C-alpha positions as a printed Julia matrix, in Angstrom:
172×3 Matrix{Float64}:
  85.7   120.26  114.45
  88.34  122.16  112.41
  88.55  125.74  112.43
  88.9   127.82  109.39
  90.97  130.66  109.89
  89.53  133.37  108.3
  92.41  135.88  108.86
  94.58  133.59  106.55
  92.09  132.86  104.15
  91.78  136.98  103.64
  95.38  137.44  103.07
  95.68  134.32  100.95
  93.18  135.75   98.73
  95.01  139.16   98.27
  98.24  137.07   97.25
  96.71  136.58   93.12
  96.34  140.62   93.07
  99.83  141.24   95.02
 101.53  138.6    92.61
  99.78  139.56   89.3
 100.94  143.36   90.09
 104.23  142.22   89.8
 104.41  139.22   87.37
 102.28  141.41   84.86
 104.66  144.73   85.3
 106.09  145.27   82.19
 109.5   144.95   83.7
 108.44  141.24   84.11
 106.14  139.37   82.32
 103.48  142.01   81.63
 104.93  143.03   77.58
 105.57  139.34   77.06
 101.95  138.34   77.99
 100.51  141.32   76.09
 101.88  140.41   73.16
 101.09  136.54   73.48
  97.87  137.32   74.57
  96.83  139.96   71.74
  96.35  142.73   74.42
  96.96  146.27   73.86
  97.22  149.21   75.98
  93.68  150.25   74.33
  92.07  147.2    75.22
  93.92  147.58   78.95
  92.13  150.97   79.31
  88.49  149.65   78.27
  87.79  147.85   81.48
  86.58  148.43   84.57
  89.11  148.05   86.86
  86.98  148.32   90.37
  84.82  145.75   89.11
  87.62  143.59   88.03
  89.43  144.32   91.14
  86.39  143.5    93.27
  85.5   140.27   91.06
  89.01  139.38   91.46
  89.11  139.25   95.24
  85.83  137.73   95.85
  86.97  134.82   93.09
  90.47  134.85   94.75
  88.47  134.02   98.42
  86.81  131.17   96.87
  90.18  129.9    95.59
  91.69  130.51   99.36
  89.25  128.93  101.06
  88.89  125.81   98.54
  93.04  125.5    99.45
  91.94  124.23  102.61
  90.58  121.42  101.31
  93.83  120.55   99.45
  96.35  121.15  101.91
  95.23  120.48  105.41
  94.85  116.95  105.39
  92.82  116.59  108.37
  89.26  117.92  107.14
  89.72  114.6   105.34
  89.44  112.72  108.81
  86.71  115.79  109.74
  84.61  114.46  106.5
  84.91  110.63  107.29
  82.44  111.31  110.48
  80.35  114.13  107.89
  82.71  116.99  110.12
  80.37  116.54  113.18
  82.6   115.63  116.01
  79.21  114.35  117.93
  79.18  111.63  115.19
  82.65  110.46  116.08
  83.76  107.36  118.18
  86.89  107.82  120.19
  88.84  106.53  117.69
  88.65  109.62  115.64
  89.47  111.38  118.94
  92.92  109.7   119.12
  93.53  110.05  115.84
  93.17  114.04  116.05
  95.12  114.1   119.46
  98.44  112.6   117.53
  97.84  113.88  114.34
  95.68  117.02  114.28
  98.6   118.98  113.77
 101.15  116.9   111.55
 102.19  117.95  108.36
 100.57  121.53  108.94
 103.08  123.99  108.03
 104.07  126.77  105.06
 106.33  124.19  103.0
 103.72  121.18  102.87
 100.58  123.56  101.75
 103.01  125.21   99.14
 104.11  121.54   97.97
 100.4   120.72   97.76
  99.59  123.79   96.36
 102.11  123.61   93.7
 100.96  119.87   92.86
  97.36  121.42   92.53
  98.64  123.96   89.9
 100.78  120.7    87.82
  98.43  118.34   88.13
  94.7   120.63   87.37
  95.46  124.2    86.96
  98.1   123.3    83.88
  96.19  120.89   82.46
  92.6   122.73   82.24
  94.61  126.52   81.38
  96.69  124.61   78.45
  93.38  122.83   76.56
  91.47  125.96   76.94
  94.29  127.62   75.2
  95.36  125.53   72.82
  91.69  125.31   71.58
  91.29  129.25   71.37
  94.72  128.25   69.44
  97.44  130.34   72.31
 100.93  130.01   71.97
 103.08  127.88   74.18
 104.15  130.85   75.25
 101.01  132.77   76.71
 100.39  129.18   78.45
 103.26  129.03   80.64
 103.26  132.8    81.2
 100.1   132.34   82.95
 100.42  128.87   83.99
 103.7   130.18   86.02
 101.62  133.02   87.7
  99.26  130.56   88.88
 101.87  128.45   90.16
 103.78  131.03   92.0
 100.78  132.36   93.47
  98.63  129.25   93.96
 102.16  128.07   95.78
 101.74  130.82   98.16
  98.42  130.7    99.34
  98.59  126.65   99.95
 101.5   127.44  102.2
  99.98  130.29  103.77
  96.58  128.25  104.37
  98.46  125.15  105.58
 100.81  127.22  107.63
  98.78  129.91  109.43
  96.4   127.4   110.84
  95.82  129.21  114.01
  95.48  132.73  114.74
  97.77  132.81  117.17
 101.06  131.1   114.9
 102.77  130.62  111.77
 104.73  127.3   111.09
 107.24  127.12  108.02
 107.87  123.4   109.21
 106.33  120.62  109.98
 106.54  120.54  113.86
 108.1   117.49  114.73
């Protein structure tokens, strides 16, 4: 049965906070985002930042946990047997021995993370923003943030599949 690397999941869950701190800084995209979103300094000071950060971390953990299923193809093989190896036939074990670590790298996970943004996050965000009458600038600032964030999260989750090692590229 495939094991979860909860340390990788937790570290990946910190990525939205770290990238957000950089991306939404006034020296990067923060000023443009505030203008495009209608955010003001007064509104920024009005929120309970402790609760925002706590909920952001919880929600980021959920995204991070789900990224495994988008980036690690072996979960598909595990799903075919219902996740319980006692129900597997010998062909499952032969497959996992041969391909159990195939495409397990930062690069592969980053690729799938980016595809998730392009074909899932961007359409959802754009649809909502259009109905909210937001500008394309607003859409692209936010989607670019998620593209960077989820690409890195996918890479971390897929490449750091064992507590004792990290793989930047797929092992030959």
